[in-house]
Every structure is written in C-alpha cells, then in structure tokens.
C-alpha positions, 0 to 999 in steps of 0.5 A: 826486395824490401824497397820493392815492397815498401812502394808496393805497399804505399800504393795500394788503396785510395787515399783520403783523410777522415775530414775530407770524406766527411766533407764530401758526404755533406754535399753528396749524400744530401743530394742523392737523398733528394733523387738527384745523379751523381753526374748531375751533382758533379757537374753542378758542383765540380768546384766544390768536390774537387775530385772526379766523378769516377772517384765519387763512385769509388767512395760510394763503393767502398761505403765511405758515405752515408748513401749506398749504391742502392740509393742511386738511380741508375747505379743499382741496375748494373752488375759489378764488373770490378773488384771495389777498391779499398779506402786507406787512410795511409797507403804506406801503412804497412811499411815498417808495420808488416809480420816480419817487423812483428816477429823483430819487435817480439824477438826483442820483447819476449815477454810482450803480451800480444792482442790481435783485432779483426773485424766480424762483418753482418750483410754487406754495407751494415753494422759490424764488429770490432774484435779485441783479443788477448791472447795469452787468456783468449778473453776477447772484446767486441764492439758494434759499429754502425759501418766498417771504417776507420774512424770507428776503429779509432773511436772505440781505442779512444773510448777504451783509453779515456775508461783506462786511463793511460797506464792500464791501457798501455799495460793491455795493449802493448801490441797489436797485430791485425789484417790488411783491412782499410778499417785499420788502414790509420795505425797512427791515430791508434798508436798515439794518444790525442792528448797535447803532447801525443805519446805512443801508447801501443804499437801496430803491426800487419799480417801478411796479405792472405795470412790469417793463420798469423792471427789464428787465435782470433779467428778460432774464436771468431767461431764462438761468435758465429754459433751465436750470430750465423755468418750472413745474418745482419748485425743492424737490429743489435745493440751493443748490450746484445753484444755485450751479452753474447760476449759475456758468455763467450768469455766465461765458457771454459778451454782446455787449453787454459786449464779448463778455466774461462777467458774472464778467470784467466784475464782476472788472474794477469790484471785483476777483476776490477779492470773486467768491471771497467770494461763492463764485463760479467762472469756467467754462471757454467750451466746457464752458458748459452752459445745459440741464436736463441741467446739474442732472441727478444 
C-alpha cells in the first residue's frame, strides 16, 4: 500500500522548474500581448519552446505566466470542460512528508512547536495571501502575493530567514504543516537555506488530501480574516501595509483558549517582544480593535 501511495503521489500534477516557467513566460506572454494566438506562437517557435501546444495551455490554465486565459484571442469564449491541472515543482514532494510521517516526527519530538501554513485566495487569478500560523500562541502572519505560485512562497521564507537570522528562524519554524496546494510543492526550497553550505532550517509535512481539519487551527483563524475581507472580495487593490494592519488587529484580539490573552501577548511570552518588532507587528488596544471591512476602507 505504501509503495502504491508513493507512486501515486509522485505522478500527480505538472512538473516544471521555476527557471523553465520564466523562460517560457518571456516568449509566450510577450507574443500573446501582441495579439498572437497560442497556435501561432507554437508554430513559429516550436524549436525554442521545446514543449507541446497543449502543455502551453495547461501552464496558462495553472496561472504560471503573466498572461491569463482572458488574454487569449479565442480561449476565453469556451467553457472549461475539465479540471485544471495542478502545477507541482516536485511531483514526489509528499513522499516521506505525509501526515503519517508528521505524526511520527511529533511522537519522537513531542515538545516541538508546530507552524501551520496555508493560502487565502481573493479573486481567481489575482493577488492572494500566504498565512503562517503559530499553533501554540494562535499568532498568525499574512503576506500578500501577486500570484499563488511556489516561487512567491519561497521568496517569503527567504525574506523571513534574512530578517530573523538562522538561529531565530530555526527556533520559530522547527516544523511546518501545510496542505497539498501546488504553491507548496517545492518543500526542499523552504527546508534548506540558499547559503553555500545548504543547511536544514525547517521540516515540511503535508496533510492528507481533503483533510483540512488536520490543520484546523489555521482554518479557524482564517474566519477572522474573512470578517475583514469577505470571501470573494479581491486583494488586488490592497497593499502589504493593509494586510499588516488587519493582522495587528486580529493578533490583538483576545482568545478564551489563551486564558483571555491575545495571540500577540502569547507569542511575546514565548519568543519576546523584540521578535515581534522584527516581524513588523504591533499591539492594538482592546477597545480599538476592528474586525469588519471598515478597517481597510480608505
């Protein structure tokens, strides 16, 4: 059964490197923006593209390029007939990192603080959020991204690593639990630093497919985000400053399960106020907290 699971996991999704996506994007997006069809681009650049015409459509469906289906001369007129394929950097990313492996790791390291990670989507193809939830304190970070790609997630972790430094980063992120989204399909780039001597800085594990309850803490906290930014509302006009403001209010909101302390206070207790300042977080007075869309109205 385990061998079958490993084979199944390794075959799911599309597999292409970020560098290859960037190379193809430069060719295809420029010509589409000039009014050319994918077929025309493929016929004239087949040798340089080195992939099939269908593959190009799959990559556009997966929102890997600057252009979208709506930019194509004819594609937008047709109804979608099949489920869009997921873009996975590493098709075998779940092998050795599934929920069973996560539980085994926690059994061996019971005092390890768990961090949960997820995405919050605005409108289709638009800006989205990466959310990072520290389970023991209910403290959450949120980062605005231009698109829901693996590279955008990796870039955020690189920034956090540089901001916090090696030791503090490893203390805050000993283990990360996330779902099977294609944006999380390059775990090694998150787990290892980009320094000359690549060092393991965290461990990434995945929930079982269709089991969001396995990272229920972050799902519950998303409900607070949706009080401020209702589901279906676009993030496209928002800035990271808007998101920081929202998270300061959410993290200052006291929780019964924290003995009526706020996540900000609980996180400060575990890691110190200085870490919060490094992360750009601040406390909002209890009577000034707003968890409604009015918070972000300018």
